[in-house]
C-alpha positions as CSV (number, residue, x, y, z in Angstrom):
1,M,6.2,41.2,19.8
2,I,3.7,38.7,21.1
3,T,1.0,37.1,18.9
4,P,-2.1,37.1,21.3
5,F,-4.7,34.4,21.5
6,F,-7.7,35.2,19.5
7,T,-11.0,33.9,18.2
8,I,-13.1,34.9,15.2
9,N,-16.8,34.6,14.8
10,Q,-19.3,36.0,12.3
11,D,-22.9,36.8,11.6
12,D,-24.6,37.8,8.4
13,E,-23.2,41.4,8.5
14,F,-20.1,41.4,10.8
15,I,-16.9,39.8,11.8
16,F,-16.2,39.6,15.5
17,I,-12.6,39.2,16.7
18,D,-11.9,38.7,20.4
19,I,-8.3,39.4,21.3
20,K,-6.9,38.2,24.6
21,V,-4.6,40.9,26.2
22,S,-3.7,39.5,29.6
23,H,-1.4,40.9,32.3
24,I,-0.9,44.4,30.8
25,R,-2.2,47.9,31.7
26,F,-4.8,48.7,29.2
27,N,-4.3,52.1,27.6
28,A,-6.7,52.9,24.7
29,P,-4.4,55.5,23.0
30,D,-1.8,52.8,22.6
31,I,-4.1,50.6,20.4
32,E,-3.7,50.8,16.6
33,M,-6.0,49.0,14.3
34,V,-6.0,48.9,10.5
35,V,-8.6,47.4,8.1
36,E,-7.6,47.1,4.4
37,N,-9.6,44.7,2.2
38,E,-8.8,41.2,3.6
39,M,-6.1,42.6,6.0
40,F,-6.7,43.4,9.6
41,V,-3.8,44.6,11.8
42,F,-4.0,45.1,15.5
43,S,-1.1,46.5,17.7
44,L,-1.0,47.1,21.5
45,P,2.6,46.7,22.7
46,P,3.7,44.1,23.3
47,Y,0.9,42.5,21.4
48,Y,0.8,42.4,17.5
49,L,-1.7,40.6,15.3
50,R,-1.9,40.6,11.6
51,L,-4.7,38.6,10.0
52,R,-5.5,37.9,6.3
53,L,-9.0,37.0,6.1
54,P,-10.6,35.0,3.2
55,L,-12.9,37.8,2.1
56,P,-12.9,41.7,2.2
57,L,-13.9,43.8,5.1
58,V,-14.7,47.5,5.2
59,D,-13.8,50.1,7.8
60,D,-16.7,52.5,8.3
61,E,-18.9,54.0,11.2
62,R,-20.2,50.6,12.0
63,S,-16.7,49.4,13.1
64,N,-16.0,49.4,16.9
65,A,-14.0,47.9,19.6
66,H,-14.2,47.8,23.3
67,Y,-12.3,46.3,26.3
68,D,-14.0,43.7,28.4
69,S,-12.2,43.6,31.8
70,K,-13.9,40.4,32.9
71,S,-12.5,38.3,30.1
72,E,-9.5,40.5,29.5
73,C,-10.4,40.7,25.8
74,I,-10.6,43.4,23.3
75,K,-13.7,42.8,21.3
76,V,-13.5,44.1,17.7
77,K,-16.5,44.4,15.4
78,L,-15.9,44.8,11.7
79,P,-18.4,45.0,8.9
80,K,-18.2,42.8,5.9
81,L,-17.8,44.4,2.5
82,N,-20.7,42.4,1.2
83,K,-23.4,41.6,3.6
84,G,-24.2,37.8,3.5
85,D,-20.8,36.7,2.7
86,V,-19.8,33.6,4.5
87,F,-16.2,33.6,5.7
88,P,-15.0,30.0,5.7
89,D,-12.5,28.3,8.1
90,L,-12.7,31.1,10.8
91,D,-12.1,28.3,13.4
92,L,-8.8,27.5,11.8
93,T,-7.2,30.5,13.3
94,S,-3.6,29.7,12.4
95,K,-4.7,29.9,8.8
96,M,-5.4,33.5,9.1
97,L,-1.9,34.2,10.2
98,A,-0.2,32.8,7.0
99,R,1.8,35.4,5.0
100,T,1.5,36.1,1.4
101,A,3.8,34.2,-0.9
102,Q,6.0,37.1,-1.8
103,K,6.7,38.1,1.7
104,E,7.1,34.6,2.8
105,F,9.6,33.9,0.0
106,L,11.7,37.1,1.0
107,M,11.6,36.6,4.6
108,Q,11.9,32.8,4.8
109,E,11.2,32.8,8.5
110,V,14.1,35.2,9.3
111,G,15.3,34.7,12.8
112,S,14.4,31.0,12.9
113,T,16.9,28.9,14.8
114,T,15.5,25.5,14.6
115,E,17.6,22.5,14.4
116,A,16.1,21.7,10.9
117,A,18.1,22.0,7.7
118,P,17.3,25.0,5.5
119,V,13.9,24.6,3.9
120,R,13.6,24.2,0.2
121,G,11.9,27.0,-1.7
122,P,8.7,25.4,-2.8
123,M,7.8,24.6,0.9
124,I,7.1,28.2,1.8
125,Q,5.6,29.5,-1.4
126,E,2.0,29.9,-2.4
127,M,0.7,31.0,-5.7
128,D,-2.1,33.3,-4.4
129,L,-3.1,33.1,-0.8
130,T,-5.6,35.8,-1.2
131,N,-7.8,33.8,-3.6
132,S,-11.2,32.8,-2.2
133,L,-11.0,30.0,0.2
134,I,-14.6,29.1,0.0
135,S,-15.0,25.3,-0.8
136,P,-17.6,24.6,-3.5
137,P,-20.5,22.5,-2.4
138,Q,-19.5,18.8,-2.2
139,T,-21.3,16.4,-4.5
140,S,-20.7,12.7,-5.2
141,K,-19.4,13.7,-8.5
142,D,-16.8,16.0,-6.9
143,V,-15.7,13.3,-4.6
144,Y,-15.3,10.8,-7.4
145,Q,-13.3,13.2,-9.5
146,E,-10.9,14.2,-6.7
147,G,-10.6,10.5,-5.9
148,E,-9.5,9.8,-9.5
149,Q,-6.5,12.0,-8.9
150,F,-5.1,9.6,-6.3
151,D,-2.8,7.3,-8.2
152,W,-1.6,4.8,-5.6
153,E,0.4,2.7,-8.1
154,V,4.0,2.3,-7.0
155,K,6.2,4.2,-9.5
156,Q,9.0,2.3,-11.1
157,T,11.9,4.4,-12.1
158,M,15.5,3.6,-12.9
159,P,17.8,5.8,-10.8
160,T,20.7,7.2,-12.6
161,E,24.2,7.2,-11.0
162,E,23.9,11.0,-10.6
163,Q,20.7,10.7,-8.5
164,E,22.2,8.0,-6.4
165,T,25.2,10.3,-5.6
166,I,22.9,13.2,-4.7
167,T,20.7,10.8,-2.6
168,M,23.7,9.7,-0.5
169,K,25.0,13.3,-0.1
170,A,21.6,14.7,1.1
171,I,19.8,12.2,3.1
172,K,16.8,13.8,4.9
173,Y,13.6,12.7,6.5
174,G,10.4,13.9,8.0
175,F,7.8,16.2,6.6
176,D,8.5,16.4,2.7
177,N,12.0,15.2,3.4
178,Q,13.0,18.6,4.9
179,Y,15.0,17.6,8.0
180,E,18.3,16.2,9.1
181,G,20.5,16.0,12.1
182,I,17.7,15.7,14.6
183,V,16.9,12.1,15.2
184,G,20.4,11.0,15.4
185,V,21.0,13.6,18.3
186,S,17.9,12.1,20.1
187,M,19.4,8.6,20.1
188,T,22.0,9.9,22.8
189,N,19.0,10.8,25.0
190,G,17.5,7.3,24.8
191,N,15.1,7.5,21.9
192,D,13.8,4.0,21.9
193,I,11.1,4.7,19.2
194,N,13.7,5.0,16.6
195,E,14.9,1.5,15.3
196,L,17.3,2.7,12.6
197,G,20.9,1.9,13.5
198,N,22.2,5.0,11.6
199,P,19.2,7.3,11.0
200,E,21.3,10.2,9.6
201,N,23.2,8.2,7.0
202,I,20.8,5.6,5.6
203,A,19.1,5.9,2.2
204,P,15.4,5.6,1.8
205,N,15.4,2.1,0.2
206,D,17.7,0.9,3.0
207,R,15.3,2.2,5.5
208,T,12.6,0.1,4.1
209,I,14.8,-2.9,4.0
210,E,15.9,-2.6,7.5
211,R,12.3,-2.1,8.6
212,L,11.1,-5.3,6.8
213,I,13.9,-7.3,8.3
214,K,13.3,-6.1,11.9
215,E,9.5,-6.6,11.6
216,N,10.2,-10.2,10.5
217,I,12.5,-10.7,13.5
218,K,10.1,-9.0,15.9
219,F,7.0,-11.0,14.9
220,D,6.3,-14.0,17.2
221,P,3.9,-16.6,15.8
222,E,3.4,-18.1,19.2
223,Y,2.6,-14.7,20.7
224,Y,0.1,-14.1,17.8
225,G,-1.4,-17.6,18.3
226,A,-2.0,-17.1,21.9
227,D,-3.7,-13.7,21.5
228,Y,-5.9,-15.2,18.8
229,F,-6.8,-18.0,21.1
230,A,-7.5,-15.6,24.0
231,A,-9.6,-13.4,21.9
232,K,-11.7,-16.2,20.5
233,Y,-11.9,-18.5,23.5
234,P,-11.7,-16.1,26.5
235,Q,-11.1,-17.6,29.9
236,P,-11.8,-15.8,33.2
237,D,-8.1,-16.3,34.4
238,D,-6.5,-15.1,31.1
239,D,-3.7,-12.5,31.7
240,K,-5.1,-10.3,28.9
241,Q,-8.9,-9.6,28.1
242,F,-9.8,-8.6,24.6
243,K,-13.6,-8.2,25.0
244,D,-13.5,-4.7,26.5
245,I,-11.2,-3.1,23.9
246,M,-13.0,-4.9,21.1
247,E,-16.3,-3.6,22.1
248,W,-15.0,-0.1,23.0
249,R,-16.5,2.7,20.8
250,S,-14.8,5.9,20.1
251,P,-17.0,8.8,21.3
252,V,-16.1,10.8,18.3
253,V,-17.1,7.9,15.9
254,T,-20.3,7.3,17.8
255,K,-21.2,11.0,17.4
256,F,-20.4,10.9,13.7
257,L,-22.5,7.9,13.1
258,K,-25.4,9.3,14.9
259,W,-25.2,12.5,12.9
260,Q,-24.9,10.5,9.6
261,K,-27.9,8.5,10.5
262,K,-29.8,11.7,11.3
263,Q,-28.7,13.3,7.9
264,Q,-30.0,10.2,6.0
265,L,-33.5,10.6,7.4
266,M,-33.6,14.2,6.2
267,P,-34.5,15.4,2.6
268,V,-31.6,15.7,0.3
269,E,-31.8,19.5,0.1
270,E,-31.7,19.9,3.9
271,R,-28.7,17.7,4.6
272,Q,-25.5,19.2,6.0
273,Q,-22.4,18.6,3.7
274,L,-20.0,18.6,6.6
275,F,-20.0,17.0,10.0
276,P,-19.9,19.9,12.6
277,V,-16.7,20.0,14.6
278,E,-15.8,22.6,17.3
279,F,-12.3,23.3,18.5
280,S,-11.7,23.8,22.2
281,T,-9.8,26.8,23.6
282,Q,-6.9,24.6,24.1
283,E,-6.9,23.3,20.5
284,Q,-7.2,26.8,19.2
285,E,-4.1,27.8,21.2
286,Q,-2.3,24.8,19.8
287,M,-3.0,25.9,16.3
288,L,-1.5,29.3,17.0
289,Q,1.7,27.6,18.0
290,L,2.1,25.9,14.6
291,P,4.4,27.2,11.9
292,K,3.2,30.4,10.2
293,K,3.9,29.5,6.7
294,S,2.2,28.2,3.6
295,Y,3.1,25.0,1.7
296,L,3.3,23.9,-1.9
297,I,4.0,20.3,-2.0
298,E,5.2,18.6,-5.1
299,D,4.1,15.0,-4.1
300,K,1.2,14.8,-1.7
301,M,1.1,11.0,-1.7
302,P,3.8,10.4,1.2
303,L,1.9,13.0,3.3
304,L,-1.4,11.4,2.7
305,L,0.0,8.0,3.6
306,M,1.4,9.6,6.8
307,L,-2.0,10.8,7.6
308,V,-3.3,7.2,7.3
309,S,-0.5,5.8,9.3
310,L,-0.9,8.4,12.2
311,L,-4.6,7.9,12.4
312,F,-4.3,4.1,12.5
313,S,-1.7,4.4,15.3
314,Y,-3.7,7.0,17.2
315,S,-6.9,4.8,16.9
316,F,-5.0,1.7,18.1
317,D,-3.8,3.6,21.2
318,M,-7.2,5.0,21.8
319,R,-8.7,1.6,21.6
320,E,-6.1,-0.2,23.8
321,T,-6.3,2.6,26.5
322,E,-10.1,2.8,25.9
323,G,-9.9,6.5,25.2
324,D,-7.5,7.5,28.0
325,H,-3.9,8.1,27.0
326,N,-1.2,6.8,29.3
327,I,2.5,7.2,29.7
328,E,3.2,4.6,26.9
329,S,0.9,6.2,24.4
330,A,3.5,8.2,22.5
331,W,5.7,5.1,22.4
332,T,3.0,3.0,21.0
333,V,2.0,5.6,18.3
334,G,5.7,6.0,17.4
335,K,6.5,2.3,17.2
336,L,3.4,1.6,15.0
337,T,4.1,4.4,12.5
338,P,6.9,3.4,10.0
339,Q,7.5,7.0,9.1
340,I,8.4,7.7,12.7
341,A,10.1,4.5,13.9
342,F,12.1,4.0,10.6
343,L,11.8,7.4,8.9
344,D,10.4,5.3,6.2
345,S,8.0,7.5,4.0
346,Q,8.2,5.4,0.8
347,I,6.9,2.2,2.5
348,V,7.8,0.0,-0.6
349,I,11.0,-0.3,-2.5
350,P,10.5,0.7,-6.1
351,G,10.2,-2.2,-8.4
352,S,8.9,-4.5,-5.7
353,A,6.0,-6.8,-6.1
354,S,3.5,-4.2,-4.4
355,T,1.3,-2.4,-6.8
356,S,-0.6,-0.1,-4.4
357,L,1.0,2.3,-2.0
358,L,-2.2,2.6,0.1
359,R,-2.6,-1.1,0.3
360,A,1.1,-1.6,1.2
361,T,0.7,1.0,3.9
362,V,-2.2,-0.8,5.3
363,I,-0.5,-4.1,5.4
364,T,2.6,-2.4,7.0
365,L,0.5,-1.0,9.8
366,I,-1.2,-4.3,10.5
367,R,2.2,-6.0,10.5
368,R,3.5,-3.6,13.0
369,S,0.3,-3.8,15.2
370,L,1.1,-7.6,15.4
371,C,4.8,-7.1,16.5
372,Y,5.0,-4.3,19.2
373,P,1.8,-3.6,21.3
374,L,0.5,-5.7,24.2
375,H,-2.4,-6.8,22.3
376,R,-1.8,-8.4,18.9
377,N,-4.8,-9.4,17.1
378,F,-5.9,-9.0,13.4
379,D,-9.5,-8.3,14.3
380,L,-8.4,-5.7,16.8
381,A,-6.4,-4.1,13.9
382,M,-9.5,-4.2,11.7
383,K,-11.6,-2.4,14.4
384,C,-9.0,0.4,14.5
385,W,-9.2,0.6,10.7
386,D,-12.9,1.1,11.1
387,D,-12.2,4.1,13.5
388,V,-9.8,5.6,11.0
389,Y,-12.3,5.4,8.2
390,Y,-15.1,7.1,10.2
391,T,-12.6,9.7,11.5
392,M,-11.8,10.7,7.9
393,R,-15.4,10.5,6.9
394,G,-16.0,13.1,9.6
395,G,-13.9,15.5,7.5
396,K,-10.8,17.6,7.7
397,R,-11.5,19.1,11.1
398,L,-12.0,15.7,12.8
399,V,-8.7,14.6,11.4
400,L,-7.0,17.8,12.6
401,K,-8.4,17.2,16.2
402,A,-6.7,13.8,16.3
403,L,-3.4,15.3,14.9
404,L,-3.4,18.0,17.5
405,D,-4.0,15.5,20.2
406,L,-1.0,13.4,18.9
407,R,1.1,16.5,18.7
408,E,0.7,17.0,22.3
409,L,1.7,13.4,23.1
410,F,5.1,13.9,21.5
411,R,5.5,17.7,22.4
412,F,5.6,17.1,26.1
413,H,8.0,14.1,26.1
414,D,11.6,14.8,27.0
415,V,12.9,12.7,24.1
416,Y,10.0,12.1,21.7
417,Y,9.5,15.9,21.1
418,V,11.9,15.5,18.1
419,Y,8.9,14.0,16.1
420,T,6.9,17.1,16.7
421,K,9.6,19.0,15.0
422,I,10.2,16.8,12.0
423,W,6.6,15.8,11.5
424,M,3.7,17.1,13.7
425,D,4.0,20.8,13.5
426,D,4.3,20.9,9.7
427,L,1.7,18.2,9.2
428,C,-0.9,19.9,11.3
429,A,-0.2,23.3,9.6
430,W,-0.4,21.6,6.1
431,V,-3.7,19.9,6.9
432,I,-5.1,23.3,8.0
433,S,-4.0,24.9,4.7
434,D,-5.8,24.9,1.4
435,Q,-3.6,22.0,0.1
436,V,-5.9,19.6,2.0
437,S,-9.5,20.0,1.2
438,E,-12.5,18.2,2.5
439,N,-12.8,16.3,-0.7
440,T,-9.2,15.1,-0.4
441,I,-9.9,13.6,3.0
442,R,-13.3,12.1,1.9
443,S,-11.6,10.6,-1.2
444,L,-8.8,9.1,1.0
445,A,-11.4,7.6,3.2
446,H,-13.2,6.0,0.3
447,D,-10.0,4.6,-1.2
448,L,-9.0,3.2,2.2
449,R,-12.4,1.5,2.6
450,K,-11.9,-0.1,-0.8
451,E,-8.6,-1.6,0.0
452,L,-9.8,-2.9,3.5
453,G,-12.8,-4.5,1.9
454,S,-10.7,-6.8,-0.2
455,L,-7.9,-7.5,2.3
456,Q,-7.2,-11.1,3.2
457,K,-5.4,-12.6,6.2
458,T,-3.1,-14.6,3.7
459,E,-1.7,-11.1,2.6
460,I,-0.2,-10.5,6.1
461,T,2.9,-12.5,5.9
462,F,6.2,-12.6,7.7
463,E,9.5,-14.4,6.9
464,K,10.7,-16.5,9.9
465,V,13.7,-18.7,10.5
466,F,12.8,-22.3,11.5
467,N,15.1,-25.0,12.6
468,K,15.2,-28.2,10.7
469,D,16.8,-30.2,13.4
470,S,17.7,-29.7,17.1
471,E,19.2,-26.4,18.4
472,N,22.6,-27.9,18.7
473,E,22.7,-29.4,15.3
474,A,21.6,-26.1,13.9
475,M,24.4,-24.4,15.5
476,E,26.9,-26.8,13.9
477,D,25.3,-26.6,10.5
478,E,24.5,-23.2,9.0
479,D,22.2,-24.9,6.5
480,A,20.1,-26.3,9.1
481,D,18.1,-23.0,9.3
482,E,15.6,-22.1,6.6
483,I,13.5,-19.2,6.0
484,E,9.8,-19.8,5.6
485,T,7.0,-17.4,4.9
486,V,4.0,-17.7,7.3
487,N,0.8,-15.8,7.0
488,L,-1.9,-15.2,9.6
489,A,-4.4,-17.7,8.2
490,E,-1.9,-20.5,8.7
491,I,-1.2,-19.6,12.2
492,E,-5.0,-19.4,13.1
493,K,-5.5,-22.7,11.5
494,M,-2.9,-24.3,13.6
495,V,-4.6,-22.8,16.7
496,E,-8.0,-24.0,15.6
497,D,-6.6,-27.6,14.9
498,Y,-5.0,-27.5,18.5
499,Q,-8.4,-26.5,20.0
500,N,-10.3,-29.3,18.2
501,E,-7.8,-31.8,19.4
502,M,-8.3,-30.6,23.0
503,E,-12.1,-31.0,22.6
504,E,-11.8,-34.5,21.3
């Protein structure tokens, strides 16, 4: 059976469902429709649609359906059980397709032939999907309370010998560490985003260590210094121009800021709680392609950090290409995101000096933005962080639009599509679910803003090998090389000193 494309709208009294039934000979007697409380079932071979709406409907004489030949849609009109009910999230169409917890547990996606490893039980269970999905009005107190639930402190635990054995036997990665055997295969097809030497057999701590080592090797102080100079002291004949990408403004962010300013001028009781976001037909079709399952995540922190990472990488590419993705966009996003390039979801090694996972993630992403892209500049990275903040302040739907755009970048690539399988499909579906609320996104935005406000250039450090003597002597004497820690403030000071000398 085929799940048809559909859209759902409402007024005060009715729900309107438009079901696309293209390329078939319409025959009214073949249609079957059932309404039972929150459940709506539509069948017209080869199409089948079962929706679980957030609030109950009623099937009475007011119900009707007709076929519109011009749009090739069956337009269904269903009365609400309680007039005046507001059905939330009707634009998140894939959310209406989710099964109940009991059926999902029993069926466990029977017939699925994905390359992924069997999914653990909690991933496809939900305590009560039929509960009301209406989000309570958001107040500053709600945001504060939800924000308090985010404990970004790095956990310190002593692994037992048994845990270490289990870890080595079952090394997985991706969304909620559910996948294996996918990235390794992609290496034979030329996956140049992946930087792990052996992605299928490397423990989480070793992924982090390998990432840190390779970032230190990749960082070029002279490259950074040259880009810093080019951005601050631009010349007409420079190979790279920073002015345009630094001044570029995201259309989405611009629209949000105008809306926010308008809301501030209105009386408090008339202000909208959420930034209005509409999904295009293409985006709605993309949501229907997502996994039809519910999620119960034990530890949301790695997934929230992945959201932050992806939004930064996405914002960086949007700014560098001035809003027009190019053939390198998927590579750029993948390289900047440690959870993709190194499958590193933990970011820090337990017991390290880092105290905040969110701050460590911010620093990691800035480090990577100074190692891989064409433009490597701290102020450019901070501009991208501003875009991330305002995207999250725009709410869950604005974040979802960015994720759907990212998903398409990977999905249509001959090699990088593996990251759609291990990350993007599940992440998009999870964000749509009730596991991620508007308050969750807003609180994350405020926590991020707080970390960025206190970030210093001296915190962005790299370990580099410098030769004490000449190159030949260094080759003869292993002790001639020494590792020094350099930070961005030191490099910029050297550039400024050089500029002052040139002016004298």
